[in-house]
C-alpha positions as a Markdown table, in Angstrom:
| # | Residue | x | y | z |
|---|---|---|---|---|
| 1 | Met | 15.5 | 50.2 | -26.4 |
| 2 | Ser | 14.9 | 46.5 | -25.6 |
| 3 | Glu | 13.8 | 44.1 | -28.3 |
| 4 | Lys | 10.4 | 43.8 | -26.6 |
| 5 | Glu | 9.9 | 47.6 | -26.6 |
| 6 | Gln | 11.1 | 47.8 | -30.2 |
| 7 | Thr | 8.6 | 45.2 | -31.3 |
| 8 | Ala | 5.7 | 46.9 | -29.4 |
| 9 | Ser | 6.5 | 50.3 | -31.0 |
| 10 | Thr | 6.3 | 48.8 | -34.5 |
| 11 | Ile | 2.8 | 47.2 | -34.0 |
| 12 | Ser | 0.0 | 49.2 | -35.6 |
| 13 | Asp | -2.7 | 50.8 | -33.5 |
| 14 | Glu | -5.3 | 48.5 | -35.1 |
| 15 | Ile | -3.5 | 45.4 | -33.9 |
| 16 | Leu | -3.0 | 46.9 | -30.4 |
| 17 | Ile | -6.7 | 47.8 | -30.2 |
| 18 | Glu | -7.7 | 44.3 | -31.2 |
| 19 | Lys | -5.4 | 42.8 | -28.5 |
| 20 | Ala | -6.7 | 45.3 | -25.9 |
| 21 | Lys | -10.3 | 44.4 | -26.7 |
| 22 | Lys | -9.4 | 40.7 | -26.0 |
| 23 | Gly | -8.0 | 41.7 | -22.6 |
| 24 | Asp | -4.3 | 42.3 | -23.3 |
| 25 | Asn | -3.6 | 45.2 | -20.9 |
| 26 | Ser | 0.0 | 45.6 | -22.2 |
| 27 | Ala | -1.5 | 46.4 | -25.6 |
| 28 | Phe | -3.6 | 49.2 | -24.1 |
| 29 | Glu | -0.6 | 50.4 | -22.1 |
| 30 | Glu | 1.3 | 50.8 | -25.4 |
| 31 | Leu | -1.6 | 52.8 | -26.8 |
| 32 | Val | -1.5 | 55.1 | -23.7 |
| 33 | Lys | 2.3 | 55.6 | -24.2 |
| 34 | Arg | 1.8 | 56.6 | -27.8 |
| 35 | Tyr | -0.9 | 59.2 | -27.2 |
| 36 | Glu | -0.5 | 60.4 | -23.6 |
| 37 | Lys | 1.7 | 63.4 | -24.5 |
| 38 | Lys | -0.6 | 64.6 | -27.2 |
| 39 | Ile | -3.7 | 64.2 | -25.1 |
| 40 | Tyr | -2.0 | 66.0 | -22.2 |
| 41 | Asn | -0.9 | 68.9 | -24.4 |
| 42 | Leu | -4.4 | 69.2 | -25.9 |
| 43 | Ala | -5.9 | 69.3 | -22.4 |
| 44 | Phe | -3.3 | 71.8 | -21.1 |
| 45 | Arg | -3.9 | 74.1 | -24.1 |
| 46 | Leu | -7.7 | 73.9 | -23.5 |
| 47 | Thr | -7.6 | 74.5 | -19.7 |
| 48 | Gly | -4.2 | 76.3 | -19.1 |
| 49 | Lys | -3.8 | 74.3 | -15.9 |
| 50 | Ser | -1.5 | 71.3 | -15.5 |
| 51 | Glu | -3.6 | 69.8 | -12.8 |
| 52 | Asp | -6.7 | 69.9 | -14.9 |
| 53 | Ala | -4.8 | 68.6 | -17.9 |
| 54 | Ser | -3.6 | 65.6 | -15.8 |
| 55 | Asp | -7.1 | 64.9 | -14.7 |
| 56 | Ile | -8.4 | 65.1 | -18.3 |
| 57 | Leu | -5.6 | 62.8 | -19.4 |
| 58 | Gln | -6.6 | 60.2 | -16.8 |
| 59 | Glu | -10.3 | 60.5 | -17.5 |
| 60 | Thr | -9.7 | 60.2 | -21.3 |
| 61 | Phe | -7.8 | 56.9 | -21.0 |
| 62 | Leu | -10.2 | 55.5 | -18.4 |
| 63 | Lys | -13.2 | 56.3 | -20.7 |
| 64 | Ala | -11.3 | 54.9 | -23.7 |
| 65 | Tyr | -10.5 | 51.7 | -21.8 |
| 66 | His | -14.1 | 51.2 | -20.8 |
| 67 | Ser | -15.5 | 52.1 | -24.2 |
| 68 | Leu | -12.9 | 50.3 | -26.3 |
| 69 | Asn | -15.4 | 47.7 | -27.5 |
| 70 | Asp | -17.5 | 50.6 | -28.9 |
| 71 | Phe | -14.5 | 51.7 | -31.1 |
| 72 | Arg | -15.3 | 50.5 | -34.6 |
| 73 | Gly | -12.3 | 51.9 | -36.4 |
| 74 | Glu | -14.4 | 54.2 | -38.6 |
| 75 | Ala | -12.1 | 57.0 | -37.5 |
| 76 | Asn | -8.4 | 56.9 | -36.5 |
| 77 | Phe | -7.9 | 55.9 | -32.9 |
| 78 | Ser | -6.2 | 59.2 | -32.3 |
| 79 | Thr | -9.2 | 61.1 | -33.6 |
| 80 | Trp | -11.5 | 59.0 | -31.3 |
| 81 | Leu | -9.2 | 59.9 | -28.3 |
| 82 | Tyr | -9.1 | 63.6 | -29.2 |
| 83 | Arg | -13.0 | 63.6 | -29.3 |
| 84 | Ile | -13.1 | 61.9 | -25.8 |
| 85 | Ala | -10.6 | 64.4 | -24.4 |
| 86 | Met | -12.4 | 67.4 | -26.0 |
| 87 | Asn | -15.7 | 66.3 | -24.6 |
| 88 | Ile | -14.3 | 65.9 | -21.1 |
| 89 | Ala | -12.5 | 69.2 | -21.2 |
| 90 | Leu | -15.5 | 71.1 | -22.5 |
| 91 | Met | -17.8 | 69.5 | -19.9 |
| 92 | Arg | -15.4 | 70.6 | -17.2 |
| 93 | Lys | -15.3 | 74.1 | -18.5 |
| 94 | Arg | -19.1 | 74.3 | -18.6 |
| 95 | Lys | -19.2 | 73.3 | -14.9 |
| 96 | Glu | -16.9 | 76.1 | -13.9 |
| 97 | Lys | -18.8 | 79.0 | -12.4 |
| 98 | Gly | -18.4 | 82.6 | -13.0 |
| 99 | Lys | -16.8 | 82.3 | -16.5 |
| 100 | Ile | -18.4 | 84.7 | -18.9 |
| 101 | Phe | -17.3 | 84.5 | -22.5 |
| 102 | Glu | -18.0 | 87.1 | -25.1 |
| 103 | Pro | -19.7 | 85.4 | -28.1 |
| 104 | Met | -17.8 | 85.7 | -31.4 |
| 105 | Glu | -20.7 | 84.6 | -33.5 |
| 106 | Arg | -21.0 | 87.7 | -35.6 |
| 107 | Pro | -20.2 | 88.4 | -39.3 |
| 108 | Leu | -16.7 | 89.5 | -40.0 |
| 109 | Phe | -17.9 | 92.0 | -42.6 |
| 110 | Thr | -20.9 | 94.3 | -43.1 |
| 111 | Pro | -21.8 | 95.8 | -46.5 |
| 112 | Glu | -20.6 | 99.2 | -45.2 |
| 113 | Arg | -17.2 | 98.3 | -43.6 |
| 114 | Glu | -15.1 | 95.6 | -42.0 |
| 115 | Leu | -16.0 | 94.8 | -38.4 |
| 116 | Tyr | -12.3 | 94.3 | -37.6 |
| 117 | Thr | -9.9 | 97.1 | -38.1 |
| 118 | Glu | -6.7 | 96.4 | -39.9 |
| 119 | Ile | -4.2 | 94.7 | -37.7 |
| 120 | Pro | -0.6 | 95.8 | -38.0 |
| 121 | Asp | 2.0 | 93.3 | -39.2 |
| 122 | Trp | 4.1 | 92.4 | -36.1 |
| 123 | Ser | 5.9 | 89.4 | -37.6 |
| 124 | Thr | 9.0 | 91.4 | -38.6 |
| 125 | Asn | 9.3 | 93.5 | -35.4 |
| 126 | Pro | 13.0 | 93.0 | -34.2 |
| 127 | Glu | 11.9 | 93.5 | -30.6 |
| 128 | Ala | 9.9 | 90.3 | -30.9 |
| 129 | Glu | 13.0 | 88.2 | -30.5 |
| 130 | Val | 13.8 | 89.9 | -27.2 |
| 131 | His | 10.3 | 89.5 | -25.8 |
| 132 | Asn | 9.6 | 85.8 | -26.6 |
| 133 | Lys | 8.6 | 84.9 | -23.1 |
| 134 | Glu | 6.3 | 87.9 | -22.8 |
| 135 | Ile | 4.8 | 87.0 | -26.1 |
| 136 | Arg | 4.1 | 83.5 | -25.0 |
| 137 | Asn | 2.4 | 84.9 | -21.9 |
| 138 | Val | 0.3 | 87.2 | -24.0 |
| 139 | Leu | -0.6 | 84.4 | -26.4 |
| 140 | Ser | -1.4 | 82.1 | -23.5 |
| 141 | Lys | -3.7 | 84.7 | -21.9 |
| 142 | Ala | -5.4 | 85.4 | -25.3 |
| 143 | Leu | -5.9 | 81.7 | -25.9 |
| 144 | Ser | -7.5 | 81.2 | -22.5 |
| 145 | Ser | -9.8 | 84.1 | -23.1 |
| 146 | Leu | -11.2 | 82.6 | -26.4 |
| 147 | Pro | -14.6 | 81.1 | -26.2 |
| 148 | Asp | -14.3 | 77.3 | -25.8 |
| 149 | Asp | -15.6 | 76.5 | -29.3 |
| 150 | Tyr | -13.0 | 78.7 | -30.9 |
| 151 | Arg | -10.2 | 77.6 | -28.6 |
| 152 | Ala | -10.9 | 74.0 | -29.4 |
| 153 | Val | -10.6 | 74.5 | -33.2 |
| 154 | Leu | -7.4 | 76.6 | -32.8 |
| 155 | Val | -5.7 | 74.1 | -30.5 |
| 156 | Leu | -6.6 | 71.1 | -32.6 |
| 157 | Arg | -5.7 | 72.8 | -35.9 |
| 158 | Asp | -2.7 | 75.1 | -35.1 |
| 159 | Ile | -1.2 | 73.6 | -32.0 |
| 160 | Gln | -1.9 | 69.8 | -32.4 |
| 161 | Gly | -1.4 | 70.1 | -36.2 |
| 162 | Leu | -4.5 | 68.2 | -37.3 |
| 163 | Ser | -6.1 | 68.8 | -40.7 |
| 164 | Asn | -9.4 | 70.7 | -41.1 |
| 165 | Glu | -11.1 | 67.3 | -41.9 |
| 166 | Glu | -9.8 | 65.7 | -38.7 |
| 167 | Val | -10.9 | 68.7 | -36.6 |
| 168 | Ser | -14.3 | 68.5 | -38.3 |
| 169 | Glu | -14.6 | 64.8 | -37.4 |
| 170 | Ile | -13.5 | 65.4 | -33.8 |
| 171 | Leu | -15.8 | 68.3 | -33.1 |
| 172 | Lys | -18.6 | 67.1 | -35.4 |
| 173 | Leu | -18.6 | 70.3 | -37.4 |
| 174 | Ser | -18.7 | 70.9 | -41.1 |
| 175 | Val | -15.3 | 71.8 | -42.6 |
| 176 | Pro | -16.5 | 75.3 | -43.5 |
| 177 | Ala | -17.5 | 75.8 | -39.9 |
| 178 | Val | -14.1 | 74.7 | -38.8 |
| 179 | Lys | -12.4 | 77.1 | -41.2 |
| 180 | Ser | -14.7 | 80.0 | -40.1 |
| 181 | Arg | -14.0 | 79.4 | -36.4 |
| 182 | Leu | -10.3 | 79.0 | -37.0 |
| 183 | His | -10.2 | 82.3 | -39.0 |
| 184 | Arg | -12.0 | 84.2 | -36.3 |
| 185 | Ala | -9.8 | 82.7 | -33.5 |
| 186 | Arg | -6.6 | 83.6 | -35.4 |
| 187 | Leu | -7.9 | 87.1 | -35.9 |
| 188 | Phe | -8.6 | 87.4 | -32.2 |
| 189 | Leu | -5.2 | 86.1 | -31.2 |
| 190 | Arg | -3.4 | 88.4 | -33.7 |
| 191 | Gly | -5.4 | 91.3 | -32.4 |
| 192 | Gln | -4.4 | 90.6 | -28.8 |
| 193 | Val | -0.7 | 90.3 | -29.8 |
| 194 | Ser | -0.9 | 93.5 | -31.9 |
| 195 | Lys | -2.2 | 95.3 | -28.8 |
| 196 | Tyr | 0.9 | 94.1 | -26.9 |
| 197 | Phe | 3.2 | 95.5 | -29.7 |
| 198 | Ala | 1.3 | 98.8 | -29.8 |
């Protein structure tokens, strides 16, 4: 790593943002370098297509560049970028035709019984080690079949590793709503994987 690269990588986001706002394109390029993999991974998990993920990545940074003066620093820069990427991805998904999603907005329990049957514990199944690739495919298909709202929460929380509070800020939901959607999304995925093991 050159001295110039080392210096750029130690500068805080806040300083880079201020420099970029003043027209320093190299400062914005550094911000792109820092976050492009995370934004691409988020977009890929949401769409399941590398071409769409690349498009969302480009659109996200274009929009961020043109809207940089609107960024007030009330949230982390990464949170702001995630919100832009999420909005772009969800708008693209809504424009797709022929996609019908089953709503998951229903109570998990009724006074009489649980709506979900008990799901077997597959975590200790020795065959799981042998079928990792198949499991990834099953998970990928299950993830893509989740309604957008649930997929967004699951990807941000479990795959991107953000906190409930960060997800709440990005998606403009309450923390309890984030937790509820996350719980339902996890149950759905676990159910799909359980079917595979059955």
